[in-house]
TORKOLPA-108242 format. One line per 2 residues: number of its first residue (from 1); for each residue x, z, y of C-alpha. Coordinates in steps of 0.05 Angstrom, whole numbers, plus 5000, padded with zeros to 4 digits. Each point is the difference from the previous one (the first is absolute). Layout:
! residues N
NUM	X/Z/Y  ... .
This chain:
! residues 657
1	5537/8817/2234  5012/5027/4929 .
3	5059/4952/4993  5028/5023/5066 .
5	4995/5073/4981  5032/4987/4933 .
7	5059/4968/5035  5008/5058/5047 .
9	4996/5050/4943  5065/4970/4973 .
11	5036/5028/5061  5020/5073/4996 .
13	4977/5054/5048  5048/5033/5048 .
15	5059/5021/4958  5041/5042/5048 .
17	4978/5068/5025  5017/4995/5074 .
19	5005/4936/5039  5009/5027/5071 .
21	5027/5068/5017  4994/5030/5069 .
23	5065/5022/5032  4965/5036/5057 .
25	5016/5074/5007  5065/5038/5009 .
27	5062/4962/5021  5066/5024/5031 .
29	5010/4978/5072  5061/5001/5046 .
31	5032/4963/5059  5067/4964/4993 .
33	5033/5049/5048  5018/5068/4971 .
35	4931/5030/4989  4976/5040/4941 .
37	4953/4968/4950  4928/5023/5004 .
39	4940/4989/4955  4944/4957/5029 .
41	4936/4971/4973  4995/4924/4996 .
43	4963/4965/5033  5042/5028/5057 .
45	5024/4983/5070  5057/5039/5031 .
47	4973/4988/5070  4952/5058/4993 .
49	5056/5048/4980  5024/5051/5050 .
51	5060/4972/5038  4991/4929/4973 .
53	4938/4979/5039  5038/4947/5040 .
55	5054/4985/4948  5013/4926/4988 .
57	5052/4986/4948  5019/5005/4926 .
59	4971/5052/4953  5006/5011/4925 .
61	4952/5019/4944  5014/5013/4927 .
63	4966/5022/4936  5008/4996/4924 .
65	4964/4942/4967  4949/5025/4948 .
67	5023/4954/4943  4974/5011/4929 .
69	5026/4972/4934  4941/4953/4992 .
71	5022/4963/5063  5064/4977/4967 .
73	5000/4924/4991  4946/4991/5053 .
75	5007/4973/5070  5002/5054/5054 .
77	4980/4983/5070  4994/5044/5062 .
79	4942/4986/5047  5002/5025/5072 .
81	4937/4995/5042  5039/5011/5064 .
83	5069/5022/5023  5013/4995/5075 .
85	5034/4956/5018  5063/4987/4958 .
87	5008/5023/4928  5062/4998/4956 .
89	4987/5021/4928  5052/5032/4954 .
91	4995/5021/4926  5056/5042/4972 .
93	5042/4984/5061  4994/4924/4993 .
95	4964/4959/5053  4938/4967/4970 .
97	4978/4962/5062  4976/5002/5072 .
99	4935/4990/5036  5016/4989/5074 .
101	4960/4991/5064  4933/5007/4967 .
103	4978/5072/5005  4925/4990/4988 .
105	4997/4954/4940  5007/5021/4927 .
107	5057/4978/4955  5025/5006/4929 .
109	5069/5004/4968  5021/4992/4927 .
111	5044/5058/4980  5005/4986/4925 .
113	5075/4983/5000  5017/5063/5039 .
115	4970/5055/4957  5027/5036/4940 .
117	4960/5037/4946  5059/5044/4984 .
119	4999/5042/5064  4960/5017/5062 .
121	4988/4941/5046  5006/5013/5075 .
123	4959/4957/5048  5024/5000/5073 .
125	4968/4965/5059  5035/4991/5067 .
127	4951/4982/5055  5012/4984/5073 .
129	4951/4999/5058  5051/4981/5054 .
131	4973/4958/5057  5029/4931/4990 .
133	5000/4927/5021  4991/4978/4928 .
135	4934/5034/4984  4927/4987/5016 .
137	4979/5043/5037  5057/4982/5045 .
139	5044/5050/5037  4952/5051/5030 .
141	4946/4949/5014  4944/5032/4961 .
143	4947/5050/5019  4997/5046/4939 .
145	5046/5050/4965  5069/4982/4973 .
147	4990/5043/4938  5057/4989/4950 .
149	5002/5018/4927  4966/4988/4934 .
151	4933/5009/5034  4956/4967/4947 .
153	4993/5009/4925  5054/4980/4949 .
155	4990/4985/4927  5040/4979/4938 .
157	4968/4943/4962  5017/4983/4928 .
159	4986/4933/4966  5023/4955/4943 .
161	5038/4935/5006  4948/4970/5047 .
163	4975/5039/5061  4944/4983/5049 .
165	5022/4993/5073  4930/4985/5026 .
167	4932/4975/4980  4960/4967/5056 .
169	4925/4989/4995  4970/4945/5044 .
171	4924/4997/4994  4960/4936/5008 .
173	4929/5021/5015  4935/4961/4999 .
175	4960/5036/5053  4936/4966/4979 .
177	4996/5040/4935  5058/5050/5006 .
179	5038/4971/4941  5075/4998/5003 .
181	5061/4970/4969  5068/5033/5009 .
183	5069/4969/5002  5051/5047/4969 .
185	5073/4991/5024  5053/5039/4964 .
187	5074/5008/5015  5050/5036/4957 .
189	5063/5036/5021  5038/4959/4949 .
191	5023/4929/5018  4996/4938/4955 .
193	4946/5026/4954  4968/4936/4972 .
195	4939/5029/4965  4958/5062/5010 .
197	4944/5030/4958  4953/5036/5047 .
199	4937/5040/4981  4952/5010/5058 .
201	4940/5045/5010  4957/5009/5062 .
203	4952/5059/5009  4947/5016/5052 .
205	5020/5068/5026  4932/5030/5015 .
207	4969/4983/4932  5061/4992/4956 .
209	4971/4932/4979  5050/4953/4968 .
211	4999/4937/5043  5053/4960/4964 .
213	5046/5006/4940  5048/4948/4974 .
215	5069/4983/4976  5042/4944/5032 .
217	5065/4967/4980  5028/4976/5066 .
219	5059/4959/5026  5028/5009/5070 .
221	4996/4950/5057  5062/4979/5040 .
223	4998/5066/5039  5000/5041/4936 .
225	4926/5021/5006  4955/5003/4940 .
227	4928/4982/5017  4932/4995/4969 .
229	4927/4998/5021  4946/5046/4972 .
231	4925/5000/5006  4973/5068/5023 .
233	4927/4981/5000  4954/5036/5049 .
235	5036/5051/5043  4984/5051/5054 .
237	5031/4981/5066  5045/5047/5040 .
239	4972/5018/5069  5018/5057/5047 .
241	4930/5029/4988  5004/4988/4925 .
243	5073/4999/4978  4993/4977/4928 .
245	5067/5001/4964  5026/4972/4934 .
247	5062/5016/4960  5044/4951/4962 .
249	5044/5019/4943  5057/4952/4982 .
251	5043/5009/4938  5061/4958/4984 .
253	5025/4996/4928  5068/4987/4969 .
255	4975/4968/4936  4949/5050/4976 .
257	5032/5059/5036  4972/5024/5065 .
259	5054/4991/5053  4966/5021/5065 .
261	4933/5019/5030  4972/4997/5071 .
263	4933/5023/5027  4974/4993/5071 .
265	4935/4998/5039  4975/4939/5037 .
267	4935/4974/5029  4958/4937/5005 .
269	4986/4980/5072  5008/4943/5050 .
271	5023/5011/5071  5018/4949/5053 .
273	4984/4968/5066  4943/4952/5014 .
275	4992/4978/5072  5009/5062/5043 .
277	4981/5051/4947  5029/5037/4942 .
279	4961/4984/4936  4998/5050/4943 .
281	4969/4974/4935  4965/4945/5039 .
283	4972/5047/5054  5022/4995/5073 .
285	5021/5069/5023  5028/5035/5062 .
287	5039/5061/4981  5021/5066/5033 .
289	5060/5041/4978  5058/5046/5015 .
291	5074/5005/4982  5031/5057/4961 .
293	5072/5017/5019  5030/5028/4937 .
295	5054/5053/5005  4970/5035/5061 .
297	4992/5070/4971  5065/5036/5017 .
299	4994/5044/4938  5022/4943/4954 .
301	5008/4936/5043  5002/4935/4961 .
303	5002/5037/4934  4925/5009/4998 .
305	4967/5027/4938  4944/4962/4965 .
307	4951/5054/5023  5020/4991/5073 .
309	4994/4924/4995  4931/5009/4971 .
311	4981/5045/5058  5021/4949/5052 .
313	4964/4941/4965  4938/5043/4990 .
315	4999/5015/5074  5005/4926/5016 .
317	4940/4988/4955  4963/5056/5035 .
319	5012/4962/5065  4966/4939/4970 .
321	5066/4962/4999  4993/4932/4966 .
323	5065/4968/5022  5070/5025/5015 .
325	5073/4981/5005  5068/5031/4987 .
327	5063/4989/5041  5042/5005/4936 .
329	4992/4993/4925  4962/5059/4970 .
331	5001/5042/4938  4963/4966/4943 .
333	4957/5062/4990  4975/4997/5072 .
335	4978/4928/4988  4966/5020/4935 .
337	4960/5051/5040  4979/4945/5048 .
339	4980/4956/4941  4959/5057/4971 .
341	4966/5023/5064  4990/4931/5029 .
343	5043/4982/5060  5032/4934/5017 .
345	5070/5003/5027  5059/4959/5023 .
347	5071/5017/4978  5058/4979/5043 .
349	5075/4996/4995  5032/5045/5052 .
351	5023/4950/5053  4977/5039/5061 .
353	5015/4982/5073  5070/4978/4985 .
355	5039/4958/4995  4960/4951/5041 .
357	5010/4926/4991  5038/4974/4940 .
359	5025/5045/4944  5072/4996/4978 .
361	5011/4967/4932  5010/5068/4967 .
363	4936/5028/5031  4963/4937/4978 .
365	5023/5015/4929  4978/5073/5008 .
367	4931/4978/5024  4992/4952/4941 .
369	5022/5052/4950  4954/5053/5029 .
371	4942/4951/4996  5017/4982/4928 .
373	5004/5073/4978  4937/5019/5039 .
375	4956/4943/4974  5026/5005/4929 .
377	4985/5075/4997  4932/5001/5034 .
379	4970/4933/4982  4943/5028/4957 .
381	4971/5048/5052  4931/4974/5021 .
383	5005/5042/5064  5055/4955/5028 .
385	4971/4943/5040  5062/4977/5038 .
387	5076/5003/5003  5030/5013/5069 .
389	5066/4968/5020  5017/5039/5064 .
391	4972/5046/5052  5007/4994/5076 .
393	5057/4950/4997  5004/4941/5049 .
395	5030/4931/4994  5005/5002/4924 .
397	4954/4942/4981  5054/4963/4961 .
399	5016/5059/4956  4926/5016/4991 .
401	4987/4931/4973  5059/5006/4952 .
403	4977/5068/4976  4928/4978/4994 .
405	5020/4942/4956  5039/5047/4956 .
407	4941/5049/4996  4952/4944/4981 .
409	5045/4979/4943  4993/5071/4974 .
411	4926/5008/5016  4955/4942/5020 .
413	4937/5042/5001  5009/5046/5060 .
415	5002/4993/5075  5069/4997/5032 .
417	5007/5024/5071  5044/5034/5052 .
419	4976/5056/5045  5011/4988/5074 .
421	4988/5039/5064  5007/4948/5055 .
423	4944/4951/4984  4969/5017/5067 .
425	5064/4976/5035  5031/4948/4954 .
427	4934/4967/4982  5015/4933/4964 .
429	5073/5021/4991  4982/5064/4963 .
431	5035/5003/4932  4938/5023/4963 .
433	4967/4933/5013  5050/4963/4955 .
435	4974/5035/4937  4932/5011/4967 .
437	4970/5054/5044  5008/5013/5075 .
439	5012/5073/5014  5004/5045/5061 .
441	5025/5071/5010  4955/5009/5060 .
443	5025/5055/5047  4972/4974/5066 .
445	5000/5057/5050  5054/5042/4966 .
447	5062/4964/4973  4978/4934/5030 .
449	4972/4976/5067  4980/5045/5057 .
451	4929/5020/4984  4952/4996/4942 .
453	4949/4964/5043  5043/4938/4991 .
455	4983/4999/4926  4939/4955/5004 .
457	5038/4949/5041  5056/4997/4950 .
459	4951/4987/4944  4973/4941/5040 .
461	5070/4972/5002  5014/5014/4927 .
463	4939/4967/4971  5019/4927/5015 .
465	5069/5006/4966  4967/5024/4936 .
467	4969/4930/4990  4940/5029/4961 .
469	5042/5047/4958  4986/5074/4991 .
471	5038/5056/5034  5018/5066/4968 .
473	5014/5058/5046  5058/5032/4962 .
475	5012/5061/5045  4971/5041/5057 .
477	5003/5073/5016  5025/5052/5050 .
479	5072/5022/4994  5014/5070/5027 .
481	5039/5027/5035  5019/4931/5030 .
483	4928/4993/5025  4963/5063/5020 .
485	4928/5019/4991  4998/5031/4931 .
487	4946/4989/4948  4947/4992/5054 .
489	5036/4939/5026  5012/4976/4928 .
491	4925/4999/4989  4987/4965/5067 .
493	5052/4946/4987  4975/4992/4928 .
495	4928/4987/5023  5021/4954/5056 .
497	5045/4955/4959  4958/4998/4936 .
499	4940/4981/5043  5040/4942/5027 .
501	5022/4976/4931  4930/5004/4973 .
503	4974/4955/5055  5043/4940/4977 .
505	4974/4967/4936  5069/4973/4983 .
507	5029/5070/4995  4994/5008/4925 .
509	5022/5072/4998  5044/5055/5028 .
511	5050/5051/4973  5002/5061/5044 .
513	5067/5035/5008  5003/5049/4970 .
515	4975/5053/4950  5049/5055/5019 .
517	5052/5022/5050  5061/4971/4967 .
519	5073/5018/4989  5047/4949/5031 .
521	5073/4996/5019  4975/4969/5065 .
523	4955/5059/5016  4997/5029/5070 .
525	4970/5066/4978  5034/5054/4958 .
527	5067/4998/4965  5028/5000/4929 .
529	4948/4989/4946  4945/5015/5050 .
531	5017/4941/5046  4935/4963/5008 .
533	4956/4954/5040  4932/5030/5013 .
535	4959/4939/4982  4950/5021/4947 .
537	4928/5020/4991  5031/5055/4956 .
539	5061/5042/5012  5065/4991/4960 .
541	4971/5042/4942  4935/4961/4998 .
543	4957/5051/5037  4945/4959/5034 .
545	4992/4999/5076  4934/4987/5036 .
547	5018/4926/5004  4997/4997/4923 .
549	4925/5011/4999  4989/4951/5058 .
551	5039/4945/4964  4961/5014/4936 .
553	4935/4987/5036  5027/4937/5033 .
555	5024/4972/4933  4936/5018/4963 .
557	4963/4936/4978  4933/5031/5016 .
559	4969/5043/5055  4938/5043/5006 .
561	4952/4971/5051  4939/5046/4993 .
563	4984/5069/4972  4929/5029/5003 .
565	4952/5044/4962  4966/4955/4949 .
567	4928/4981/5015  4998/5034/5067 .
569	4972/4965/5061  5039/4997/5065 .
571	4978/5049/5054  5018/4970/5067 .
573	4976/5060/5038  5066/5036/5004 .
575	5072/4985/4984  5006/5062/4956 .
577	4941/4980/4957  5018/4928/4986 .
579	4964/5006/4933  4941/5042/4978 .
581	5025/5048/4947  4965/5015/4934 .
583	5033/5063/4975  4976/4986/4930 .
585	5034/4932/4997  5076/5004/4994 .
587	5011/4926/4987  5047/4961/5047 .
589	4998/4926/5017  5069/4969/5010 .
591	5018/4930/5024  5070/4972/4992 .
593	5031/4934/5020  5059/4963/4971 .
595	5052/4981/5052  5015/4927/5014 .
597	5064/5000/5041  5059/5038/4971 .
599	4986/5020/4947  4960/4943/4971 .
601	4986/5000/4926  4942/5006/4951 .
603	4981/5069/4974  4990/5000/4925 .
605	4986/5061/4957  4994/5048/5058 .
607	4954/5060/4999  4977/5061/5039 .
609	5022/5069/4977  4968/5064/5027 .
611	4981/5071/4983  4926/5014/5009 .
613	4966/5061/5029  5002/5034/4932 .
615	5075/4990/4992  4993/4944/4948 .
617	5046/4939/5004  4966/4932/5006 .
619	5021/4927/5004  4963/4939/5025 .
621	5025/4932/4979  5005/4949/5057 .
623	4986/4926/4990  5055/4949/5013 .
625	5007/4998/5076  5031/4943/5039 .
627	5032/5005/5069  4947/5014/5053 .
629	4948/5022/4948  4959/5063/5016 .
631	4971/5045/4947  4952/5059/5004 .
633	4995/5054/4947  4968/5068/4991 .
635	5037/5065/4985  4948/5038/4959 .
637	5000/5074/5016  5059/4991/5047 .
639	5044/5059/5017  4987/5031/5068 .
641	5056/4961/5034  4980/4932/4969 .
643	5073/4997/4976  5022/4945/4951 .
645	5058/4955/4980  5002/4925/4990 .
647	5045/4990/4939  5033/4943/4963 .
649	4990/4984/4927  5057/5048/4982 .
651	4967/5057/5038  5048/5001/5059 .
653	4968/5009/5068  5002/4948/5055 .
655	4958/5039/5049  4977/5072/5005 .
657	4940/5016/5043 .
C-alpha cells in the first residue's frame, strides 16, 4: 500500500479552479416570428407561458458564455440534460451541431473551435417541439405534456487534451460474504487514444471509508473502451430499505497533468428473475409501487426544480413505493433521489402506442440512438432494474428483438422488456412475451372488457402463456373524467384489482398509475397548461387525496393485528369492556404481522417509534422479520391513543397507527 500511495503522490491534485460551470439562470427567449425577446430562467419550458400553452414549433434561447482567461487552451464542452425535442446549437452565429428526435436524453457538444477569448461569446439554442413523424414519441401518440424548451440543466465543462465521456461501474458480488469486484469501463470523447493513465478512488458514502485507490495504465479494446477490474472488498449492498451508495472518482492524466475528472454515485446490488419471482440480493421479493408523471404541475411543467423532484420522490417513499417506471427518460437528479431513498425503477424510451407494427428505418435509428444515450447516461444508477423498449404497441416483436439485442450490448446486467396492455386478449402473441419480463397494463372494467368481474377469468387464461415466468402489472388506475366515480371509485377499484393481483403467486409486483393528476396534451379536462387527466392519488400540485392514505396502507409491508392494554385480562361480559382496565398501568401490547403476498420481503433494521404519556420520544428495535412472521411488543407508558409508527432504518415511516 505504501508503494501504491507513493505512486499516486507523483500525480498532481486538481490544477484548474472550475471544471464544470452551471449555465442555469437567466437566458433571453423569443419565437422565430416577430416577437420581443424576454428574459426567462433556465430550466424552462415555454408551454407554461401565457399564450404559448399549446404552441408546438421553433423557439430560441441565448446567453453570454461565462468564459475566463484560465479556460484558454482547454477543451470546452456544453452538456445539456434535456432539450425537447430538437436542438440546434450556435456559438457566435456558427452552427456547432444538432441533437434531433431525442428530447429526453442528455447530450454534449464540443464548442472549443467556436469560441474567442478576445470578445463576448454568444450561445444560442434553437429548439423545436413540433409534432412529427420522425420523433419518438411519434406524432401526438403520447399521453403526457409536449413541453418544449431547455427544460433541464445546462453546464459548461472544461478539460485538458483527454476528456471522460463516461465511466461505467459493473459490480460482481459474492452474496455469501458481501465481497465485491467491480469492472470499470471508461470511454473518452476523443477517438484513437491508444493509452490512458487513470487514477481511481471509490468511497463508501455513509462513512467516507476509502474502498479502493489505484492507478492504471490502460489500452482500449476494439470499441475504444478502457477497462480494468478492481477489488472492493466487503461492501454494503443497496436495497430499497437500506440504499447504501458509493462514489467513484476517476481522473485521467496527460502525462503528469490532470486532464479531466469525473465523480458519480453507484451501488452494489443484484437484481433479476428466478422462476416466477424477482430476486434482490438473493432474496425472492414481490414488490408494490407507483408511477410519478413528471411535468404535471402547471406552474413549471417539465422544468421541475430539484426541490419539487425531491417532493414527489419523498411522497412515493411515504406511499411505501419499492418499484416504479417512467414512460420516458428522466432527469439524472430524479434518479439520484431514487438511488438515495431506495426505489427500483424502469426507464423507457418514448415509443408509446404508435406507430404499431414495424418502425421505419429512420425511426429504428432514432430508437437505437435514444437507447444508446439513455443507457450510457444512466448506467450507474442502482435504482434502475430494467430498460423498457416500448409501451402499449402491438405487432412490434421484430423491432423489440432488434432493440433488445442493441440494449444488451450496452448493458448485459439489467432486464429488458416491453410494456403491453393486451396480454388478456393477445395471450401467446403478446409482444411482452418475446423479451425478459411479461408485463400487463391491466385496465379490465375501464379501458378494457365490459366489467371488472371478468378479471379473474382473464388471469386464468394468462397464466398458461407465461410458462412459469413472472408477470409484472405495469399500470392500473382510474382515469377521470373518462370514467366517473371520483376518488371513492378510485379506492374501490384499487382494492379490487390489487386483491386480485396478490392472489396469484406469479404476479411479482405492480406499479399503480399514478402519483398525481397529470398534464397531458391528450387530456380531456381543462385547457392550456392545466389540461390534465385526473388519474392520481394526489392532485396536479401533489396535494394528497383520500386514496393516498389507502394506498399507503395497502403497500405497507406490515399490518397491525392486535392492540390491547398490556397485562389485562379479557372481559367477555360486555362488548364495551373487552379488557379489564388498570388505570395505573399505561402499557400497551401490540402485535404486528409481516405481509406475504404483495408486498413480500424481509424487514431488517425496522423499529417502533412513539411518544409516551409523558411526552418523551421512544424507539423499540424490531428483530429481523420474514414474510408471515408475527411479533408482539410492549409500548411502555403508552400515550392515551396507543399511537405509534413502524419505521425503517432511516427513520421513515411505513405505517402510522
